[in-house]
C-alpha positions as CSV (number, residue, x, y, z in Angstrom):
1,M,9.7,12.0,16.5
2,W,7.1,8.8,15.9
3,R,7.6,6.0,18.5
4,R,5.4,2.9,17.4
5,P,3.8,2.1,21.5
6,A,2.7,5.2,21.9
7,L,1.6,6.6,18.8
8,F,-0.8,2.8,18.1
9,S,-2.0,2.9,21.6
10,Y,-5.4,3.1,20.5
11,W,-7.5,1.1,17.7
12,I,-9.7,2.1,15.3
13,P,-13.1,1.2,14.6
14,S,-13.8,-0.4,11.0
15,Y,-16.5,1.6,9.5
16,L,-15.5,1.8,6.1
17,C,-18.4,0.5,3.8
18,T,-17.6,-2.9,1.8
19,A,-16.5,-2.3,-1.4
20,S,-20.3,-3.0,-2.8
21,S,-21.4,0.4,-1.2
22,N,-21.8,3.6,-2.5
23,Y,-18.8,6.2,-1.7
24,I,-18.1,6.4,1.6
25,D,-18.9,8.8,4.1
26,L,-15.6,8.3,6.9
27,H,-15.2,11.0,9.6
28,V,-11.3,10.6,11.1
29,H,-11.6,12.5,13.8
30,H,-8.4,10.9,15.5
31,L,-5.9,12.0,12.5
32,H,-5.4,15.6,14.3
33,R,-6.3,14.3,17.8
34,Q,-3.8,15.5,19.8
35,V,-3.1,12.4,22.5
36,K,-4.0,13.7,26.3
37,E,-1.9,16.4,28.3
38,G,0.7,15.0,30.4
39,D,1.9,12.6,27.3
40,T,5.5,13.0,26.0
41,S,4.8,11.3,22.3
42,K,2.3,14.5,21.2
43,Q,2.0,12.1,18.3
44,V,-1.5,10.8,16.9
45,R,-2.0,8.0,14.9
46,P,-1.3,7.7,11.4
47,F,-4.3,7.4,8.2
48,I,-2.7,4.3,6.7
49,T,-4.2,3.0,3.6
50,F,-2.6,0.0,1.7
51,V,-2.8,0.3,-2.2
52,L,-2.9,-3.2,-3.6
53,G,-3.4,-4.9,-7.2
54,G,-1.1,-6.9,-9.8
55,P,2.2,-6.5,-11.3
56,G,1.0,-3.5,-14.3
57,S,-2.3,-2.5,-12.7
58,G,-1.6,0.7,-12.3
59,K,-1.2,1.2,-8.9
60,G,1.5,3.5,-8.7
61,T,0.4,5.6,-11.0
62,Q,-2.5,6.4,-9.1
63,C,-1.0,6.0,-6.2
64,A,0.8,9.7,-7.5
65,K,-1.7,11.5,-8.7
66,I,-3.4,10.2,-5.1
67,A,-0.4,11.9,-2.9
68,E,-1.3,15.1,-6.0
69,T,-4.5,16.1,-4.9
70,F,-5.1,14.4,-1.4
71,G,-1.8,15.4,0.1
72,F,-0.5,11.5,1.3
73,A,2.2,10.5,1.2
74,H,3.0,8.0,-1.2
75,L,5.7,4.5,0.1
76,S,6.2,2.5,-3.0
77,A,7.0,-0.7,-1.0
78,G,8.9,-1.6,-4.5
79,E,10.6,1.7,-4.3
80,L,11.8,1.3,-1.1
81,L,13.3,-2.4,-1.9
82,R,14.7,-1.1,-5.2
83,K,16.5,2.1,-3.2
84,E,18.0,-0.8,-0.7
85,I,19.6,-2.5,-3.4
86,S,21.1,0.5,-4.8
87,S,22.7,1.1,-1.5
88,G,24.8,-1.4,-1.0
89,C,23.6,-2.3,2.2
90,E,24.1,-6.2,3.5
91,N,20.6,-7.0,2.3
92,G,20.8,-5.4,-1.4
93,E,22.4,-8.8,-3.1
94,M,19.6,-10.7,-1.1
95,I,16.5,-9.3,-2.3
96,L,18.0,-8.2,-5.8
97,D,18.4,-12.1,-5.8
98,I,14.7,-12.3,-4.9
99,I,13.3,-9.8,-7.0
100,K,15.2,-11.5,-10.3
101,E,13.2,-15.2,-9.5
102,G,9.8,-12.8,-9.0
103,N,9.3,-14.5,-5.8
104,I,8.4,-12.1,-2.1
105,V,10.9,-10.2,0.1
106,P,10.7,-11.4,3.9
107,S,8.0,-9.3,5.8
108,E,10.4,-8.1,8.0
109,I,12.6,-6.1,5.5
110,T,10.2,-4.7,3.9
111,I,8.0,-3.5,6.9
112,N,11.3,-2.3,8.7
113,L,12.4,-0.3,5.9
114,I,7.8,1.3,5.4
115,R,7.7,2.1,9.3
116,K,11.3,4.1,8.5
117,E,9.9,5.8,5.9
118,I,6.8,6.6,8.1
119,E,9.0,7.1,11.5
120,L,10.5,10.4,9.3
121,S,7.4,11.5,7.5
122,E,5.9,14.6,8.8
123,N,2.2,13.6,6.6
124,R,0.2,11.3,9.1
125,K,-2.0,10.4,5.7
126,I,-0.1,7.4,4.0
127,L,-0.1,5.3,1.1
128,V,2.1,2.1,0.8
129,D,1.5,0.7,-2.0
130,G,2.6,-2.8,-2.9
131,F,2.1,-4.3,0.5
132,P,1.3,-6.7,2.0
133,R,1.8,-8.8,-0.7
134,T,0.9,-12.3,1.1
135,N,-1.2,-13.1,4.1
136,E,1.9,-13.8,6.4
137,N,3.2,-10.0,5.1
138,R,0.0,-8.8,6.5
139,I,-0.1,-10.5,9.8
140,A,4.1,-9.3,10.0
141,F,2.5,-5.5,9.6
142,E,0.0,-6.2,12.0
143,S,2.3,-7.2,14.4
144,I,5.0,-5.3,13.9
145,I,3.6,-2.1,13.2
146,G,0.7,-2.7,15.7
147,V,-2.6,-1.8,13.1
148,E,-4.5,-2.9,9.8
149,P,-4.8,-0.6,7.6
150,D,-8.0,2.3,7.5
151,L,-8.9,1.7,4.2
152,V,-7.6,-1.0,1.0
153,I,-7.7,-0.3,-2.1
154,F,-7.2,-2.8,-4.9
155,F,-6.7,-2.4,-8.4
156,D,-8.4,-4.8,-10.7
157,C,-7.0,-5.5,-14.0
158,P,-7.0,-8.5,-16.4
159,E,-3.6,-10.3,-16.9
160,E,-3.6,-9.4,-20.4
161,E,-3.9,-5.9,-19.7
162,M,-0.7,-5.9,-17.0
163,V,1.4,-7.7,-19.2
164,K,0.9,-5.7,-22.0
165,R,1.7,-2.1,-19.7
166,L,4.8,-3.6,-18.4
167,L,6.0,-5.1,-21.9
168,S,5.6,-1.7,-23.1
169,R,6.8,1.3,-20.5
170,N,10.6,-0.2,-20.8
171,Q,11.8,1.1,-17.9
172,G,15.3,-1.1,-17.6
173,R,13.6,-2.4,-14.7
174,I,15.7,-6.5,-13.3
175,D,11.9,-7.5,-13.2
176,D,10.2,-6.1,-16.8
177,N,11.1,-9.1,-19.0
178,I,8.0,-11.8,-20.1
179,E,9.9,-14.3,-18.3
180,T,10.1,-12.7,-14.9
181,I,6.2,-11.3,-15.1
182,K,5.0,-14.6,-15.9
183,K,6.4,-15.3,-12.3
184,R,5.0,-12.7,-10.6
185,L,1.2,-12.8,-12.3
186,E,1.7,-16.9,-10.7
187,V,3.1,-15.5,-7.7
188,F,-0.1,-12.2,-7.0
189,D,-3.0,-15.0,-8.1
190,K,-1.6,-17.9,-5.7
191,L,-0.9,-14.9,-2.4
192,N,-2.6,-11.9,-3.3
193,L,-5.5,-12.6,-3.6
194,P,-6.8,-14.1,-0.4
195,V,-5.2,-11.1,1.4
196,I,-7.9,-9.0,-1.0
197,N,-10.1,-11.5,-0.3
198,Y,-8.7,-10.6,3.9
199,Y,-10.1,-7.1,3.5
200,S,-13.2,-7.5,1.6
201,S,-14.6,-9.1,4.4
202,K,-13.6,-7.0,7.0
203,G,-15.5,-4.2,5.2
204,K,-12.3,-2.0,4.4
205,L,-11.5,-3.0,0.8
206,Q,-12.6,-0.4,-2.5
207,K,-11.9,-2.1,-5.6
208,I,-11.4,0.0,-8.2
209,K,-11.5,-1.6,-12.4
210,A,-7.8,-0.7,-13.3
211,V,-9.0,-0.8,-17.2
212,G,-9.1,2.5,-19.9
213,T,-6.8,5.4,-19.0
214,M,-4.8,7.1,-16.9
215,E,-7.5,9.8,-16.5
216,D,-10.2,7.2,-16.9
217,I,-9.2,5.4,-13.9
218,F,-8.5,8.1,-11.5
219,E,-12.5,9.4,-12.2
220,K,-13.4,5.8,-10.7
221,V,-10.3,6.5,-7.8
222,Y,-11.6,10.0,-6.8
223,P,-14.5,9.8,-5.0
224,V,-13.7,7.0,-2.7
225,F,-10.5,9.8,-1.7
226,A,-13.1,13.0,-1.8
227,S,-15.7,11.0,0.8
228,L,-13.3,10.9,3.5
229,R,-13.0,14.0,6.1
230,F,-10.4,14.4,8.5
231,E,-11.1,16.5,11.0
């Protein structure tokens, strides 16, 4: 079983290219590297990709395609929170009220849900979909989990397109109404863009223009992940 202190006991350098560069030439020697003999954990550090974008940017759809094509585990922060609500746990009602208002769920709740899923997964390639949403989220993740992500994907989509997609998907979600959508977009602009700017400054960000069909967008995503090398 994965244990955080042993698993994250070494740091991965920031060797990703900037968003303006050509395709990433990434060699991840640590992914399948076993810890030295005598270490009882016998585990390796997962390769973590954050996938960010406004509500309706299509990040969930693209994560599903990435997971299927490249063998990543797809952890959706939103789906984990909705699962927590439906489970009837003590945090469920509070989470429900926060989401209805279009606000951000406390970092510790979301991070602990993500950490639990990573612990349960045998996959060492992880997509974290829709998190972190604020700088406070980001700092808390790094503190609780103990690392930064290896890669950050940002699906850049015009606001009018995101609104159109959200109103048309009709999935019965509690946050898919025009009032909550507007609130969510306001929150995203205010809180998530600083996170995107931070990872851009660290050379970890790959920006994808999220306009067009699902296939059009995935054609832009494909080279980013096809260029990764896991040894």
